[in-house]
N, C-alpha and C positions, 0 to 999 in steps of 0.2 A: 504494500500500500504506500502510495506516495504521500509525503508529509508536506502540508501547505501552510504557509504563513500569509497573513493578510495585513496590509498596512491601510488603516482607515476603516471606520465602521459607521460612516455617515450614510447618506442616501445610497450611494453605490455599494459600499461595503455591506450595508444592511440587506440590500437586494441580493447580493452574492450569498450571504449567510442564509437568507430565507429560501433561496433556490437550491442550496447545497444538498439537502437530503434527497431531493428528486433527481438531481442531475449528476452529482459527484459523490454522494455519501458512501457508496459501496466501494469506490475505487480510490478515493482520496481522503485523507484525514486532516482536518483543520487543527493544527497544533498550537498556533499562537496568533494573536491579534495585537498589533501595535497601534496605539491611539495616544492622543494628548491626555495628560493627567485628568482633566475635568471630564473626559469622555469615558473613563473606566467604568463607572457605575452603570451607565446605559448600555455600553457595549457588552458588559458582562451578562446582561439579561438576554442578549440576542444570540449567544453562542452556548454550546454544550458546556457543562460545568468542568469538563476535563480540558477544555481549551484555555490556555494561558491568555489573559488579557492584561497588557502591561503598557506603560509609557517608557520603559527602559529598553533601549535598542539592544543592549548587551544581553538582557534576559530573553528578548525575542530571538536573537541569533543563537543563543544557547539551546533553544528548542530544536535546532538543526533542521529547519524546513528544507525540502528538496527544491521547492519552487516558492517564490514570493510574489503575491499579487498586490500591486500597488493600486489602491482605490481611493487615494486621498488627494491626488492632484500633484502638480509639478513641484510645489514646495516640499512635499514629502520626499520626492526623488532627490532633490537638492540636499535636504537635511539628513536623510538616512542612507541613500544609495551607496556612497563611498564606504561607509562603515560596514554595511552588509556585504559588499563585495570584498572588502579586506578580510572579513571573517569567512571568506570562501563560499558565500551564498551567491554563486555566480549565475544561477539561472533565474534572473529577475525578469518578470513580465510586467509591463506597465499597462494599466488600464486607466486612462485619465477621464475626465468628465465628458469628453467627446468620444469616448470609446475608440481610442487609437489615433486621434487627430493630432 
């Protein structure tokens, strides 16, 4: 099973989480969600209790996702991208607000 990390759990991230069981649940495991500190309580209600919800990029990376889905916008790529790549999370897929624009 492939381990997935998700950056952002706003409108796009929440939609991904909502569709997860129907489309990816049996093949992929959502292991961590990286959000801003103030978003932790809401994001925690959207995911399975086994999924780490954190604002700490190191804790996120320590979950060793195979793939990272960026659903928080360009600022998140700028803020977290280099750190995640340095931690060898090299398969980062970006989904911005325009879905690939």
